[in-house]
Every structure is written in structure tokens, then in C-alpha cells.
C-alpha positions as CSV (number, residue, x, y, z in Angstrom):
1,M,5.0,-5.7,19.6
2,K,7.8,-7.0,21.8
3,R,5.6,-6.5,24.8
4,Y,2.8,-8.7,23.3
5,A,5.4,-11.3,22.4
6,S,6.8,-11.2,25.9
7,D,3.3,-11.5,27.5
8,F,2.5,-14.5,25.2
9,R,5.7,-16.2,26.1
10,R,5.0,-15.6,29.8
11,F,1.5,-17.1,29.3
12,L,3.0,-20.3,27.7
13,Y,5.5,-20.9,30.4
14,R,3.4,-19.8,33.4
15,D,2.4,-23.4,34.4
16,F,5.4,-25.1,32.9
17,I,3.5,-26.5,30.0
18,P,4.5,-24.5,27.0
19,I,4.0,-27.3,24.5
20,T,0.5,-28.1,25.7
21,K,-0.6,-24.5,25.7
22,G,1.0,-23.8,22.3
23,I,-0.9,-26.7,20.7
24,M,-4.1,-25.5,22.3
25,V,-3.6,-22.0,20.9
26,L,-2.8,-23.4,17.5
27,C,-6.0,-25.5,17.5
28,V,-8.2,-22.5,18.4
29,A,-6.3,-20.3,15.8
30,V,-6.8,-22.8,13.0
31,F,-10.5,-23.3,13.9
32,A,-11.1,-19.5,13.9
33,A,-9.0,-18.9,10.7
34,H,-10.7,-21.6,8.8
35,H,-14.2,-20.2,9.4
36,V,-13.0,-16.6,8.6
37,L,-11.2,-17.8,5.4
38,S,-14.3,-19.9,4.4
39,I,-16.0,-16.6,3.7
40,F,-13.6,-16.1,0.8
41,R,-14.0,-19.8,-0.2
42,I,-10.6,-20.8,1.1
43,N,-10.5,-24.2,2.9
44,L,-7.7,-24.1,5.5
45,F,-8.7,-27.5,6.8
46,S,-7.9,-29.1,3.5
47,L,-4.3,-27.9,3.7
48,L,-3.8,-29.4,7.2
49,R,-6.0,-32.6,7.1
50,L,-4.1,-35.9,6.3
51,N,-5.3,-37.4,3.1
52,N,-4.8,-41.1,3.5
53,V,-4.3,-41.8,-0.2
54,H,-2.5,-38.8,-1.6
55,W,-0.6,-37.8,1.6
56,Y,2.7,-37.4,-0.3
57,L,1.4,-34.3,-1.9
58,R,1.2,-32.6,1.5
59,P,3.7,-34.5,3.8
60,W,3.4,-31.9,6.5
61,T,-0.1,-33.1,7.3
62,L,1.4,-36.1,9.1
63,L,2.0,-33.6,11.9
64,T,-0.8,-31.0,11.4
65,Y,-3.9,-33.2,11.2
66,P,-4.6,-32.9,15.0
67,L,-5.1,-29.2,14.5
68,V,-8.2,-29.8,12.2
69,N,-11.3,-29.9,14.4
70,S,-14.5,-29.1,12.6
71,D,-16.9,-29.6,15.5
72,L,-16.8,-26.8,18.2
73,L,-18.1,-28.9,21.0
74,S,-15.7,-31.7,20.4
75,L,-12.9,-29.2,20.2
76,I,-13.8,-27.7,23.5
77,F,-13.9,-31.0,25.3
78,G,-10.7,-32.1,23.5
79,L,-8.8,-29.0,24.6
80,F,-10.0,-29.4,28.2
81,W,-8.9,-33.0,28.3
82,F,-5.6,-32.2,26.5
83,W,-4.9,-29.4,29.0
84,Y,-5.5,-31.7,31.9
85,I,-3.6,-34.9,30.9
86,G,-1.1,-33.3,28.5
87,G,-0.1,-30.7,31.1
88,S,0.3,-33.4,33.8
89,L,2.6,-35.4,31.5
90,E,4.6,-32.4,30.4
91,R,5.3,-31.4,33.9
92,S,6.3,-34.9,35.0
93,W,8.3,-35.9,31.9
94,S,10.0,-32.7,30.6
95,G,9.2,-30.8,27.5
96,Q,11.8,-32.7,25.4
97,T,10.4,-36.2,26.2
98,Y,6.8,-35.0,26.1
99,G,7.2,-33.3,22.7
100,F,9.0,-36.3,21.2
101,F,6.2,-38.6,22.5
102,L,3.5,-36.4,21.1
103,G,5.1,-36.0,17.7
104,L,5.8,-39.8,17.5
105,A,2.2,-40.7,18.5
106,T,0.9,-38.3,15.9
107,V,3.1,-39.6,13.1
108,V,2.5,-43.3,14.0
109,T,-1.3,-42.8,13.9
110,G,-1.0,-41.0,10.5
111,L,1.2,-43.8,9.1
112,A,-1.2,-46.4,10.3
113,F,-4.1,-44.7,8.4
114,I,-2.0,-44.5,5.3
115,L,-0.9,-48.1,5.5
116,V,-4.5,-49.3,6.0
117,S,-5.7,-47.2,3.1
118,M,-3.0,-48.7,0.9
119,V,-3.9,-52.3,1.9
120,V,-7.6,-51.8,1.6
121,G,-7.1,-50.1,-1.7
122,R,-5.3,-53.1,-3.1
123,I,-7.9,-55.6,-1.8
124,G,-10.8,-53.7,-3.2
125,L,-14.3,-53.2,-1.7
126,A,-17.3,-54.7,-3.4
127,G,-15.9,-54.1,-6.9
128,I,-15.7,-50.3,-6.3
129,Q,-12.5,-48.3,-7.0
130,V,-11.5,-48.1,-3.3
131,S,-8.9,-45.4,-3.9
132,M,-11.7,-43.1,-4.9
133,V,-13.9,-44.1,-1.9
134,F,-11.2,-43.6,0.7
135,H,-10.0,-40.4,-1.0
136,R,-12.6,-38.7,1.1
137,I,-11.3,-40.2,4.3
138,G,-9.1,-37.6,5.9
139,S,-7.5,-38.3,9.2
140,A,-8.1,-35.3,11.5
141,G,-8.8,-34.3,15.0
142,L,-7.1,-33.8,18.4
143,W,-8.7,-36.9,19.8
144,L,-6.5,-39.3,17.7
145,P,-3.2,-38.5,19.4
146,L,-5.1,-38.0,22.7
147,T,-5.8,-41.7,22.7
148,G,-2.1,-42.5,23.2
149,L,-1.6,-39.5,25.5
150,T,-4.4,-40.7,27.7
151,W,-2.9,-44.2,27.8
152,A,0.5,-42.8,28.8
153,W,-1.1,-40.7,31.5
154,A,-2.9,-43.7,32.9
155,K,0.4,-45.7,32.8
156,N,2.0,-42.9,34.9
157,Y,-1.0,-42.5,37.3
158,P,-3.0,-45.8,37.2
159,D,-4.6,-45.2,40.6
160,R,-5.6,-41.6,40.2
161,E,-9.4,-41.2,40.4
162,L,-11.5,-38.8,38.4
163,L,-15.2,-38.1,38.7
164,L,-16.9,-39.2,35.4
165,W,-19.6,-36.6,34.6
166,G,-18.9,-35.2,38.0
167,L,-20.6,-38.1,39.7
168,F,-18.9,-41.5,39.3
169,P,-15.3,-42.0,40.6
170,L,-13.2,-43.8,37.9
171,K,-9.6,-44.7,38.0
172,A,-7.2,-43.5,35.3
173,Q,-6.5,-46.9,33.9
174,W,-10.2,-47.6,33.2
175,L,-10.7,-44.1,31.8
176,A,-8.0,-44.8,29.3
177,W,-9.8,-48.0,28.2
178,I,-13.1,-46.1,27.8
179,Q,-11.5,-43.3,25.8
180,A,-9.8,-45.8,23.5
181,G,-12.9,-47.9,23.2
182,L,-15.0,-44.8,22.1
183,I,-12.5,-43.9,19.4
184,F,-12.3,-47.5,18.2
185,Y,-16.1,-47.8,18.1
186,Q,-16.5,-44.5,16.2
187,Y,-14.1,-45.6,13.4
188,F,-15.4,-49.1,13.4
189,I,-19.0,-48.2,12.7
190,S,-18.0,-45.4,10.3
191,Y,-15.4,-47.4,8.3
192,N,-14.2,-50.9,9.2
193,L,-12.0,-52.8,11.7
194,A,-8.7,-51.9,10.0
195,F,-9.4,-48.1,10.4
196,A,-10.6,-48.6,13.9
197,L,-7.2,-50.2,14.8
198,A,-5.3,-47.5,13.1
199,A,-7.2,-44.9,15.1
200,I,-5.9,-46.3,18.4
201,S,-2.4,-47.2,17.1
202,S,-0.8,-44.4,19.2
203,I,-1.2,-46.7,22.2
204,A,1.8,-48.8,20.8
205,V,4.0,-45.7,21.2
206,V,3.3,-45.6,24.9
207,Y,5.2,-48.8,25.5
208,L,8.4,-47.2,24.2
209,F,8.1,-44.7,27.1
210,S,7.1,-47.2,29.9
211,G,8.2,-50.5,31.4
212,R,11.5,-51.5,29.7
213,G,11.0,-49.2,26.7
214,P,14.0,-47.3,25.4
215,F,12.6,-43.9,26.5
216,T,11.4,-45.0,29.9
217,H,13.9,-42.6,31.6
218,G,13.5,-39.8,29.1
219,V,14.8,-38.9,25.6
220,R,17.8,-37.1,27.1
221,Y,18.9,-40.2,29.1
222,W,18.5,-42.4,26.0
223,A,20.5,-40.0,23.9
224,W,23.2,-39.9,26.5
225,T,23.5,-43.7,26.7
226,H,23.7,-43.9,22.9
227,N,26.2,-41.1,22.4
228,F,23.8,-38.9,20.6
229,P,24.1,-35.1,20.6
230,G,23.3,-33.5,23.9
231,K,25.1,-32.6,27.1
232,G,26.0,-36.2,27.9
233,W,27.3,-36.7,24.4
234,S,29.5,-33.6,24.5
235,G,30.8,-34.6,27.9
236,K,31.8,-38.0,26.6
237,V,33.5,-36.5,23.6
238,R,35.6,-34.2,25.8
239,E,36.5,-37.0,28.1
240,K,37.7,-39.2,25.2
241,W,39.8,-36.3,23.8
242,R,41.2,-35.6,27.3
243,K,42.3,-39.3,27.6
244,R,43.8,-39.3,24.1
245,K,45.9,-36.2,24.9
246,L,47.1,-37.8,28.1
247,K,48.3,-40.8,26.1
248,V,50.2,-38.6,23.7
249,V,51.9,-36.7,26.5
250,K,53.0,-40.0,28.1
């Protein structure tokens, strides 16, 4: 058992992208487990999907909804894209900053859906009890946080070119616009403008990690400058105590 655990750990850290690989493994495991458990009439997706109305009954779904991918083809393309851009960002940022960004983008998108559902529920829709209508809307899918991740990757490598469909060269910054536009359009035609904006809300998180954002130089640097726990924080504390002792001696 220890050997398998060691091999799995080696697999995660082989390309220096343990977080990206770990999430990919979780997505595949959840997809497979859901279809196996469905034989016994157990719906695993319902435990992980974010319910925009009654989210407080399962608060963990604010972080787990990207693991819910019902369409196999969409999951395969999503995992491939996540491996490419997520791995690139994790190697350039560090696991700490990358993990914090990914978690924040996921939570912000989920909160945006919850907020939109609350507002739309209060306004009402054509005299129908909207809370019942939007009860069936569950935020799910890896492509939601991938929108913000793609935008962050394009910010880091704006001039990097990729071949769209293997034929047309396209710069990263335009690819980010296309990906965000597709997600926006999908939610716009399925629901409304408010939900379409919520679907791409993770883009706002990118500006905390670029330009003059607080996390531009990484989470560890931000924590060090704000005296939060970490190596920089502990060093500052030791330095203060050393100066205080010197004053007492004098």
C-alpha cells in the first residue's frame, strides 16, 4: 500500500504540478464513481453540485462544483485545457499562489451565482415562483473556474501563440476572450444576462494577481509584507524580540 502511495505521490510531483494533476484525478474519479453509484440509485453529483438557492445546506459545494462534469467529451477537453494552462501557471507562480487563486476563483464564481439567484428570486419572473424555477439550476463544471484561469494565463503570456483546431495561429489574449465569450453565450441563451455575467465572474479575481493587485508578487510576498504567518512573519517576530532584549540589556 505504501508503494502505491509513493508511486502516486511521485506521479503528482513529476512535472511540478501536483495541484493541477490532483484536481484532474479527482474529476475523473468523481465522474467514474458517479456512474458506478448510479447503478445503486445514488447520485454523487447532487452531493457536490452547487445549488444556487439552498447552497447553505451543503456549503462544501462552493469548492466542489468544478468536479461535477456530466458530459464525457466536455470533461476530456476541459482536463486537457486545464492540464495545459493550469500546469503552466502552477510552474510559474508556485503551488501556494496557484492554489489560492484557483480556490478564490471557484468561490467567487459560486458566490456570484448565489447572489444572482437571490436577486432574481426577489424580483420574480413572469409571476412564477422563481425560487422553484432556479432550484434546478446547479452550478457545476470545470469550465467555470477555467475561465478565470485562462484569463490569468493570457495575462502572463499575452503573446504566446496556439494553433486553434491545429490550423489557425491565435494569441493567448484572444483565446481568453473567445473562451470567456463561449461561456457567457452558453449561460446567456440558457438562462439570462445576470447568470451569464456570474459565469465569467472569476475574471475579476485575475486582477488581484496582476498589475497592481495585492497578490501580483505572490501570496507569500503579500503575507510577508502584512506580517501574516509564514517565514517572513516569523523572521520579523524574532527580529522584534531580539531588539527588545537588546533594549532591556542596555
